[in-house]
mmCIF file as gemmi writes it, N, C-alpha and C atoms, coordinates in Angstrom:
data_model
loop_
_atom_site.group_PDB
_atom_site.id
_atom_site.type_symbol
_atom_site.label_atom_id
_atom_site.label_alt_id
_atom_site.label_comp_id
_atom_site.label_asym_id
_atom_site.label_entity_id
_atom_site.label_seq_id
_atom_site.pdbx_PDB_ins_code
_atom_site.Cartn_x
_atom_site.Cartn_y
_atom_site.Cartn_z
_atom_site.occupancy
_atom_site.B_iso_or_equiv
_atom_site.pdbx_formal_charge
_atom_site.auth_seq_id
_atom_site.auth_asym_id
_atom_site.pdbx_PDB_model_num
ATOM 1 N N . MET Axp A 1 ? 3.53 -20.94 20.934 1 0 ? 1 A 1
ATOM 2 C CA . MET Axp A 1 ? 3.786 -19.832 21.001 1 0 ? 1 A 1
ATOM 3 C C . MET Axp A 1 ? 3.552 -18.912 22.967 1 0 ? 1 A 1
ATOM 4 N N . PRO Axp A 2 ? 4.162 -18.18 23.349 1 0 ? 2 A 1
ATOM 5 C CA . PRO Axp A 2 ? 4.373 -17.616 24.763 1 0 ? 2 A 1
ATOM 6 C C . PRO Axp A 2 ? 3.235 -16.76 24.935 1 0 ? 2 A 1
ATOM 7 N N . GLU Axp A 3 ? 2.588 -16.728 26.637 1 0 ? 3 A 1
ATOM 8 C CA . GLU Axp A 3 ? 1.238 -15.642 26.113 1 0 ? 3 A 1
ATOM 9 C C . GLU Axp A 3 ? 1.346 -14.415 25.647 1 0 ? 3 A 1
ATOM 10 N N . ALA Axp A 4 ? 3.282 -13.939 26.314 1 0 ? 4 A 1
ATOM 11 C CA . ALA Axp A 4 ? 3.321 -12.704 26.19 1 0 ? 4 A 1
ATOM 12 C C . ALA Axp A 4 ? 3.795 -12.164 24.976 1 0 ? 4 A 1
ATOM 13 N N . ILE Axp A 5 ? 4.134 -12.988 23.968 1 0 ? 5 A 1
ATOM 14 C CA . ILE Axp A 5 ? 3.911 -12.278 22.754 1 0 ? 5 A 1
ATOM 15 C C . ILE Axp A 5 ? 2.645 -13.167 22.025 1 0 ? 5 A 1
ATOM 16 N N . ALA Axp A 6 ? 1.82 -13.799 21.601 1 0 ? 6 A 1
ATOM 17 C CA . ALA Axp A 6 ? 0.698 -13.515 21.537 1 0 ? 6 A 1
ATOM 18 C C . ALA Axp A 6 ? -0.109 -12.996 21.631 1 0 ? 6 A 1
ATOM 19 N N . ASP Axp A 7 ? 0.089 -11.457 23.167 1 0 ? 7 A 1
ATOM 20 C CA . ASP Axp A 7 ? -1.232 -10.549 23.729 1 0 ? 7 A 1
ATOM 21 C C . ASP Axp A 7 ? -0.207 -9.665 23.297 1 0 ? 7 A 1
ATOM 22 N N . SER Axp A 8 ? 0.886 -9.844 22.105 1 0 ? 8 A 1
ATOM 23 C CA . SER Axp A 8 ? 1.754 -7.861 22.441 1 0 ? 8 A 1
ATOM 24 C C . SER Axp A 8 ? 0.895 -7.401 20.938 1 0 ? 8 A 1
ATOM 25 N N . GLU Axp A 9 ? 1.067 -6.158 21.221 1 0 ? 9 A 1
ATOM 26 C CA . GLU Axp A 9 ? 0.923 -5.686 19.797 1 0 ? 9 A 1
ATOM 27 C C . GLU Axp A 9 ? 1.541 -5.174 18.625 1 0 ? 9 A 1
ATOM 28 N N . GLY Axp A 10 ? 2.622 -6.055 18.151 1 0 ? 10 A 1
ATOM 29 C CA . GLY Axp A 10 ? 3.4 -6.163 17.236 1 0 ? 10 A 1
ATOM 30 C C . GLY Axp A 10 ? 2.699 -7.68 16.606 1 0 ? 10 A 1
ATOM 31 N N . TYR Axp A 11 ? 2.287 -8.197 17.431 1 0 ? 11 A 1
ATOM 32 C CA . TYR Axp A 11 ? 2.147 -9.87 17.188 1 0 ? 11 A 1
ATOM 33 C C . TYR Axp A 11 ? 0.954 -9.528 16.019 1 0 ? 11 A 1
ATOM 34 N N . ALA Axp A 12 ? -0.61 -8.814 16.569 1 0 ? 12 A 1
ATOM 35 C CA . ALA Axp A 12 ? -0.699 -8.355 16.291 1 0 ? 12 A 1
ATOM 36 C C . ALA Axp A 12 ? -1.389 -8.311 14.682 1 0 ? 12 A 1
ATOM 37 N N . ILE Axp A 13 ? -0.007 -7.416 14.597 1 0 ? 13 A 1
ATOM 38 C CA . ILE Axp A 13 ? 0.203 -6.5 13.387 1 0 ? 13 A 1
ATOM 39 C C . ILE Axp A 13 ? 0.433 -7.535 12.101 1 0 ? 13 A 1
ATOM 40 N N . SER Axp A 14 ? 1.596 -8.383 12.726 1 0 ? 14 A 1
ATOM 41 C CA . SER Axp A 14 ? 2.312 -9.301 11.847 1 0 ? 14 A 1
ATOM 42 C C . SER Axp A 14 ? 1.605 -10.245 11.792 1 0 ? 14 A 1
ATOM 43 N N . GLN Axp A 15 ? 0.284 -10.459 11.981 1 0 ? 15 A 1
ATOM 44 C CA . GLN Axp A 15 ? -0.542 -11.52 11.776 1 0 ? 15 A 1
ATOM 45 C C . GLN Axp A 15 ? -1.187 -10.919 10.386 1 0 ? 15 A 1
ATOM 46 N N . GLN Axp A 16 ? -1.79 -9.658 11.283 1 0 ? 16 A 1
ATOM 47 C CA . GLN Axp A 16 ? -2.472 -9.017 9.84 1 0 ? 16 A 1
ATOM 48 C C . GLN Axp A 16 ? -2.003 -9.036 8.638 1 0 ? 16 A 1
ATOM 49 N N . LYS Axp A 17 ? -0.951 -8.592 8.262 1 0 ? 17 A 1
ATOM 50 C CA . LYS Axp A 17 ? -0.266 -8.105 7.374 1 0 ? 17 A 1
ATOM 51 C C . LYS Axp A 17 ? 0.675 -10.181 6.368 1 0 ? 17 A 1
ATOM 52 N N . ARG Axp A 18 ? 0.593 -11.06 7.665 1 0 ? 18 A 1
ATOM 53 C CA . ARG Axp A 18 ? 0.441 -12.317 7.061 1 0 ? 18 A 1
ATOM 54 C C . ARG Axp A 18 ? -0.489 -12.643 6.095 1 0 ? 18 A 1
ATOM 55 N N . LYS Axp A 19 ? -1.58 -12.038 6.84 1 0 ? 19 A 1
ATOM 56 C CA . LYS Axp A 19 ? -2.992 -12.621 6.513 1 0 ? 19 A 1
ATOM 57 C C . LYS Axp A 19 ? -2.476 -11.244 4.475 1 0 ? 19 A 1
ATOM 58 N N . LEU Axp A 20 ? -2.529 -10.896 4.609 1 0 ? 20 A 1
ATOM 59 C CA . LEU Axp A 20 ? -2.699 -9.449 2.976 1 0 ? 20 A 1
ATOM 60 C C . LEU Axp A 20 ? -1.46 -10.728 2.458 1 0 ? 20 A 1
ATOM 61 N N . ILE Axp A 21 ? -0.002 -11.035 2.207 1 0 ? 21 A 1
ATOM 62 C CA . ILE Axp A 21 ? 0.741 -11.987 2.317 1 0 ? 21 A 1
ATOM 63 C C . ILE Axp A 21 ? -0.104 -12.799 1.62 1 0 ? 21 A 1
ATOM 64 N N . GLU Axp A 22 ? -0.625 -13.475 2.525 1 0 ? 22 A 1
ATOM 65 C CA . GLU Axp A 22 ? -1.161 -15.148 1.872 1 0 ? 22 A 1
ATOM 66 C C . GLU Axp A 22 ? -2.317 -15.182 0.927 1 0 ? 22 A 1
ATOM 67 N N . GLN Axp A 23 ? -3.133 -14.054 1.201 1 0 ? 23 A 1
ATOM 68 C CA . GLN Axp A 23 ? -4.211 -14.087 -0.183 1 0 ? 23 A 1
ATOM 69 C C . GLN Axp A 23 ? -3.712 -13.384 -0.932 1 0 ? 23 A 1
ATOM 70 N N . GLY Axp A 24 ? -2.319 -12.942 -1.959 1 0 ? 24 A 1
ATOM 71 C CA . GLY Axp A 24 ? -2.04 -12.85 -2.888 1 0 ? 24 A 1
ATOM 72 C C . GLY Axp A 24 ? -1.126 -13.9 -3.539 1 0 ? 24 A 1
ATOM 73 N N . PHE Axp A 25 ? -0.533 -15.024 -2.601 1 0 ? 25 A 1
ATOM 74 C CA . PHE Axp A 25 ? -0.251 -16.277 -3.359 1 0 ? 25 A 1
ATOM 75 C C . PHE Axp A 25 ? -1.473 -17.297 -3.363 1 0 ? 25 A 1
ATOM 76 N N . GLY Axp A 26 ? -2.726 -17.258 -2.404 1 0 ? 26 A 1
ATOM 77 C CA . GLY Axp A 26 ? -3.788 -18.184 -2.792 1 0 ? 26 A 1
ATOM 78 C C . GLY Axp A 26 ? -4.152 -17.612 -4.088 1 0 ? 26 A 1
ATOM 79 N N . TRP Axp A 27 ? -4.195 -16.162 -3.854 1 0 ? 27 A 1
ATOM 80 C CA . TRP Axp A 27 ? -4.95 -15.643 -5.595 1 0 ? 27 A 1
ATOM 81 C C . TRP Axp A 27 ? -4.549 -16.291 -6.369 1 0 ? 27 A 1
ATOM 82 N N . ALA Axp A 28 ? -2.448 -15.63 -6.313 1 0 ? 28 A 1
ATOM 83 C CA . ALA Axp A 28 ? -1.606 -16.827 -7.425 1 0 ? 28 A 1
ATOM 84 C C . ALA Axp A 28 ? -2.1 -18.017 -7.749 1 0 ? 28 A 1
ATOM 85 N N . LYS Axp A 29 ? -2.275 -19.035 -7.021 1 0 ? 29 A 1
ATOM 86 C CA . LYS Axp A 29 ? -2.592 -20.383 -7.208 1 0 ? 29 A 1
ATOM 87 C C . LYS Axp A 29 ? -3.789 -20.46 -7.918 1 0 ? 29 A 1
ATOM 88 N N . THR Axp A 30 ? -4.778 -19.977 -7.409 1 0 ? 30 A 1
ATOM 89 C CA . THR Axp A 30 ? -6.112 -20.418 -7.932 1 0 ? 30 A 1
ATOM 90 C C . THR Axp A 30 ? -6.488 -19.44 -9.222 1 0 ? 30 A 1
ATOM 91 N N . VAL Axp A 31 ? -5.982 -17.775 -9.253 1 0 ? 31 A 1
ATOM 92 C CA . VAL Axp A 31 ? -6.796 -17.343 -10.402 1 0 ? 31 A 1
ATOM 93 C C . VAL Axp A 31 ? -5.899 -17.097 -11.867 1 0 ? 31 A 1
ATOM 94 N N . GLY Axp A 32 ? -4.44 -17.023 -10.475 1 0 ? 32 A 1
ATOM 95 C CA . GLY Axp A 32 ? -3.151 -17.124 -11.658 1 0 ? 32 A 1
ATOM 96 C C . GLY Axp A 32 ? -2.615 -17.799 -12.196 1 0 ? 32 A 1
ATOM 97 N N . HIS Axp A 33 ? -3.145 -19.462 -11.988 1 0 ? 33 A 1
ATOM 98 C CA . HIS Axp A 33 ? -2.703 -20.928 -12.718 1 0 ? 33 A 1
ATOM 99 C C . HIS Axp A 33 ? -1.003 -20.504 -11.944 1 0 ? 33 A 1
ATOM 100 N N . MET Axp A 34 ? -0.631 -20.236 -11.063 1 0 ? 34 A 1
ATOM 101 C CA . MET Axp A 34 ? 0.477 -20.566 -10.295 1 0 ? 34 A 1
ATOM 102 C C . MET Axp A 34 ? 0.805 -22.012 -9.852 1 0 ? 34 A 1
ATOM 103 N N . ARG Axp A 35 ? -0.525 -22.696 -9.596 1 0 ? 35 A 1
ATOM 104 C CA . ARG Axp A 35 ? -0.282 -24.14 -8.491 1 0 ? 35 A 1
ATOM 105 C C . ARG Axp A 35 ? 0.6 -25.007 -8.858 1 0 ? 35 A 1
ATOM 106 N N . GLN Axp A 36 ? 0.429 -25.482 -10.86 1 0 ? 36 A 1
ATOM 107 C CA . GLN Axp A 36 ? 0.888 -25.804 -11.669 1 0 ? 36 A 1
ATOM 108 C C . GLN Axp A 36 ? 1.427 -25.121 -12.565 1 0 ? 36 A 1
ATOM 109 N N . VAL Axp A 37 ? 2.008 -24.649 -13.209 1 0 ? 37 A 1
ATOM 110 C CA . VAL Axp A 37 ? 2.733 -24.186 -14.218 1 0 ? 37 A 1
ATOM 111 C C . VAL Axp A 37 ? 3.456 -25.061 -15.744 1 0 ? 37 A 1
ATOM 112 N N . LEU Axp A 38 ? 3.076 -24.429 -16.087 1 0 ? 38 A 1
ATOM 113 C CA . LEU Axp A 38 ? 2.975 -25.436 -17.965 1 0 ? 38 A 1
ATOM 114 C C . LEU Axp A 38 ? 4.555 -24.877 -18.553 1 0 ? 38 A 1
ATOM 115 N N . VAL Axp A 39 ? 5.1 -24.122 -17.981 1 0 ? 39 A 1
ATOM 116 C CA . VAL Axp A 39 ? 6.218 -23.385 -18.775 1 0 ? 39 A 1
ATOM 117 C C . VAL Axp A 39 ? 7.816 -23.872 -17.732 1 0 ? 39 A 1
ATOM 118 N N . ARG Axp A 40 ? 8.718 -24.274 -18.483 1 0 ? 40 A 1
ATOM 119 C CA . ARG Axp A 40 ? 10.134 -24.675 -17.751 1 0 ? 40 A 1
ATOM 120 C C . ARG Axp A 40 ? 11.054 -23.981 -17.61 1 0 ? 40 A 1
ATOM 121 N N . GLY Axp A 41 ? 11.802 -24.15 -16.51 1 0 ? 41 A 1
ATOM 122 C CA . GLY Axp A 41 ? 12.989 -23.385 -17.131 1 0 ? 41 A 1
ATOM 123 C C . GLY Axp A 41 ? 12.288 -21.559 -15.752 1 0 ? 41 A 1
ATOM 124 N N . ILE Axp A 42 ? 13.296 -21.353 -14.869 1 0 ? 42 A 1
ATOM 125 C CA . ILE Axp A 42 ? 13.364 -20.566 -13.554 1 0 ? 42 A 1
ATOM 126 C C . ILE Axp A 42 ? 13.034 -19.277 -14.07 1 0 ? 42 A 1
ATOM 127 N N . LYS Axp A 43 ? 13.866 -19.077 -15.404 1 0 ? 43 A 1
ATOM 128 C CA . LYS Axp A 43 ? 13.467 -17.782 -15.916 1 0 ? 43 A 1
ATOM 129 C C . LYS Axp A 43 ? 12.063 -17.689 -16.064 1 0 ? 43 A 1
ATOM 130 N N . LYS Axp A 44 ? 11.702 -18.491 -17.072 1 0 ? 44 A 1
ATOM 131 C CA . LYS Axp A 44 ? 10.165 -18.332 -17.56 1 0 ? 44 A 1
ATOM 132 C C . LYS Axp A 44 ? 9.007 -18.681 -16.065 1 0 ? 44 A 1
ATOM 133 N N . VAL Axp A 45 ? 9.453 -19.908 -15.107 1 0 ? 45 A 1
ATOM 134 C CA . VAL Axp A 45 ? 8.816 -18.966 -14.472 1 0 ? 45 A 1
ATOM 135 C C . VAL Axp A 45 ? 8.874 -18.102 -13.664 1 0 ? 45 A 1
ATOM 136 N N . ASP Axp A 46 ? 9.815 -17.267 -13.581 1 0 ? 46 A 1
ATOM 137 C CA . ASP Axp A 46 ? 9.226 -15.699 -12.698 1 0 ? 46 A 1
ATOM 138 C C . ASP Axp A 46 ? 9.137 -15.207 -13.523 1 0 ? 46 A 1
ATOM 139 N N . GLN Axp A 47 ? 9.867 -14.847 -14.713 1 0 ? 47 A 1
ATOM 140 C CA . GLN Axp A 47 ? 8.477 -14.069 -15.206 1 0 ? 47 A 1
ATOM 141 C C . GLN Axp A 47 ? 6.6 -14.305 -15.728 1 0 ? 47 A 1
ATOM 142 N N . MET Axp A 48 ? 6.689 -15.824 -15.255 1 0 ? 48 A 1
ATOM 143 C CA . MET Axp A 48 ? 4.917 -16.229 -15.066 1 0 ? 48 A 1
ATOM 144 C C . MET Axp A 48 ? 4.917 -15.284 -13.889 1 0 ? 48 A 1
ATOM 145 N N . PHE Axp A 49 ? 5.716 -15.64 -12.75 1 0 ? 49 A 1
ATOM 146 C CA . PHE Axp A 49 ? 4.927 -14.992 -11.403 1 0 ? 49 A 1
ATOM 147 C C . PHE Axp A 49 ? 4.865 -13.199 -11.423 1 0 ? 49 A 1
ATOM 148 N N . VAL Axp A 50 ? 5.901 -12.661 -12.279 1 0 ? 50 A 1
ATOM 149 C CA . VAL Axp A 50 ? 6.074 -11.158 -11.569 1 0 ? 50 A 1
ATOM 150 C C . VAL Axp A 50 ? 4.919 -10.736 -12.072 1 0 ? 50 A 1
ATOM 151 N N . LEU Axp A 51 ? 4.184 -11.467 -13.364 1 0 ? 51 A 1
ATOM 152 C CA . LEU Axp A 51 ? 3.764 -11.476 -13.949 1 0 ? 51 A 1
ATOM 153 C C . LEU Axp A 51 ? 1.982 -11.23 -13.68 1 0 ? 51 A 1
ATOM 154 N N . THR Axp A 52 ? 1.614 -12.197 -12.972 1 0 ? 52 A 1
ATOM 155 C CA . THR Axp A 52 ? 0.426 -12.896 -12.214 1 0 ? 52 A 1
ATOM 156 C C . THR Axp A 52 ? 0.622 -11.949 -10.675 1 0 ? 52 A 1
ATOM 157 N N . MET Axp A 53 ? 1.686 -11.617 -10.071 1 0 ? 53 A 1
ATOM 158 C CA . MET Axp A 53 ? 1.482 -10.613 -8.727 1 0 ? 53 A 1
ATOM 159 C C . MET Axp A 53 ? 1.538 -9.219 -9.275 1 0 ? 53 A 1
ATOM 160 N N . ALA Axp A 54 ? 1.467 -9.071 -10.897 1 0 ? 54 A 1
ATOM 161 C CA . ALA Axp A 54 ? 1.507 -7.829 -11.002 1 0 ? 54 A 1
ATOM 162 C C . ALA Axp A 54 ? 0.051 -7.373 -11.237 1 0 ? 54 A 1
ATOM 163 N N . GLY Axp A 55 ? -0.367 -8.953 -12.181 1 0 ? 55 A 1
ATOM 164 C CA . GLY Axp A 55 ? -2.313 -8.574 -12.385 1 0 ? 55 A 1
ATOM 165 C C . GLY Axp A 55 ? -2.367 -8.943 -11.229 1 0 ? 55 A 1
ATOM 166 N N . TYR Axp A 56 ? -2.503 -9.153 -10.006 1 0 ? 56 A 1
ATOM 167 C CA . TYR Axp A 56 ? -2.893 -9.485 -8.279 1 0 ? 56 A 1
ATOM 168 C C . TYR Axp A 56 ? -2.635 -8.009 -8.024 1 0 ? 56 A 1
ATOM 169 N N . ASN Axp A 57 ? -1.792 -7.59 -8.247 1 0 ? 57 A 1
ATOM 170 C CA . ASN Axp A 57 ? -1.689 -6.038 -7.493 1 0 ? 57 A 1
ATOM 171 C C . ASN Axp A 57 ? -3.095 -4.476 -7.98 1 0 ? 57 A 1
ATOM 172 N N . LEU Axp A 58 ? -3.082 -5.235 -9.503 1 0 ? 58 A 1
ATOM 173 C CA . LEU Axp A 58 ? -3.838 -4.711 -10.487 1 0 ? 58 A 1
ATOM 174 C C . LEU Axp A 58 ? -5.722 -4.865 -9.394 1 0 ? 58 A 1
ATOM 175 N N . THR Axp A 59 ? -5.809 -6.353 -9.759 1 0 ? 59 A 1
ATOM 176 C CA . THR Axp A 59 ? -6.932 -6.903 -8.829 1 0 ? 59 A 1
ATOM 177 C C . THR Axp A 59 ? -6.941 -5.671 -7.699 1 0 ? 59 A 1
ATOM 178 N N . ARG Axp A 60 ? -6.206 -4.968 -6.317 1 0 ? 60 A 1
ATOM 179 C CA . ARG Axp A 60 ? -6.213 -5.021 -5.418 1 0 ? 60 A 1
ATOM 180 C C . ARG Axp A 60 ? -6.599 -3.144 -5.42 1 0 ? 60 A 1
ATOM 181 N N . LEU Axp A 61 ? -5.692 -2.767 -6.477 1 0 ? 61 A 1
ATOM 182 C CA . LEU Axp A 61 ? -5.753 -1.007 -6.728 1 0 ? 61 A 1
ATOM 183 C C . LEU Axp A 61 ? -7.224 -1.226 -7.091 1 0 ? 61 A 1
ATOM 184 N N . ARG Axp A 62 ? -8.146 -1.873 -8.429 1 0 ? 62 A 1
ATOM 185 C CA . ARG Axp A 62 ? -9.498 -1.559 -9.231 1 0 ? 62 A 1
ATOM 186 C C . ARG Axp A 62 ? -10.266 -1.54 -6.855 1 0 ? 62 A 1
ATOM 187 N N . SER Axp A 63 ? -10.338 -2.753 -6.359 1 0 ? 63 A 1
ATOM 188 C CA . SER Axp A 63 ? -10.766 -3.195 -4.781 1 0 ? 63 A 1
ATOM 189 C C . SER Axp A 63 ? -10.476 -2.176 -4.353 1 0 ? 63 A 1
ATOM 190 N N . LEU Axp A 64 ? -9.128 -1.197 -3.806 1 0 ? 64 A 1
ATOM 191 C CA . LEU Axp A 64 ? -9.05 0.023 -3.314 1 0 ? 64 A 1
ATOM 192 C C . LEU Axp A 64 ? -9.882 1.345 -3.717 1 0 ? 64 A 1
ATOM 193 N N . GLY Axp A 65 ? -9.445 1.302 -5.269 1 0 ? 65 A 1
ATOM 194 C CA . GLY Axp A 65 ? -9.991 2.834 -5.841 1 0 ? 65 A 1
ATOM 195 C C . GLY Axp A 65 ? -11.771 2.699 -5.433 1 0 ? 65 A 1
ATOM 196 N N . GLN Axp A 66 ? -12.401 1.464 -4.853 1 0 ? 66 A 1
ATOM 197 C CA . GLN Axp A 66 ? -13.813 1.529 -5.472 1 0 ? 66 A 1
ATOM 198 C C . GLN Axp A 66 ? -14.135 2.19 -3.967 1 0 ? 66 A 1
ATOM 199 N N . ILE Axp A 67 ? -12.957 1.346 -2.608 1 0 ? 67 A 1
ATOM 200 C CA . ILE Axp A 67 ? -13.673 1.409 -0.939 1 0 ? 67 A 1
ATOM 201 C C . ILE Axp A 67 ? -13.431 2.8 -1.385 1 0 ? 67 A 1
ATOM 202 N N . ARG Axp A 68 ? -11.975 3.681 -1.725 1 0 ? 68 A 1
ATOM 203 C CA . ARG Axp A 68 ? -11.74 5.025 -2.091 1 0 ? 68 A 1
ATOM 204 C C . ARG Axp A 68 ? -13.036 5.97 -2.161 1 0 ? 68 A 1
ATOM 205 N N . LEU Axp A 69 ? -13.371 5.509 -3.195 1 0 ? 69 A 1
ATOM 206 C CA . LEU Axp A 69 ? -14.803 6.476 -3.799 1 0 ? 69 A 1
ATOM 207 C C . LEU Axp A 69 ? -15.873 6.39 -2.95 1 0 ? 69 A 1
ATOM 208 N N . GLN Axp A 70 ? -16.184 5.143 -2.16 1 0 ? 70 A 1
ATOM 209 C CA . GLN Axp A 70 ? -17.124 5.041 -1.19 1 0 ? 70 A 1
ATOM 210 C C . GLN Axp A 70 ? -17.43 5.902 0.223 1 0 ? 70 A 1
ATOM 211 N N . GLY Axp A 71 ? -15.778 6.291 0.129 1 0 ? 71 A 1
ATOM 212 C CA . GLY Axp A 71 ? -15.87 6.922 1.21 1 0 ? 71 A 1
ATOM 213 C C . GLY Axp A 71 ? -15.545 8.359 1.043 1 0 ? 71 A 1
ATOM 214 N N . GLN Axp A 72 ? -15.051 8.838 -0.485 1 0 ? 72 A 1
ATOM 215 C CA . GLN Axp A 72 ? -15.399 10.321 -0.532 1 0 ? 72 A 1
ATOM 216 C C . GLN Axp A 72 ? -17.487 10.756 -0.829 1 0 ? 72 A 1
ATOM 217 N N . MET Axp A 73 ? -18.309 9.977 -0.793 1 0 ? 73 A 1
ATOM 218 C CA . MET Axp A 73 ? -19.208 10.244 -0.966 1 0 ? 73 A 1
ATOM 219 C C . MET Axp A 73 ? -20.403 10.63 0.091 1 0 ? 73 A 1
């Protein structure tokens, strides 16, 4: 990686966003049981993935709500 790119502000933002995305997929693999699915077929796996990521979003919303409440105190 060229140093000019690595030092840029855009690259730093990209790395932060990448971490957020990777956290979601990591959660899906460990907590959401997506590492090895028990269903067969693209439609069923897609439905399982969407449901798992919806669960992850709900988990994040709960955490973000707690942070927001602490900031108001």
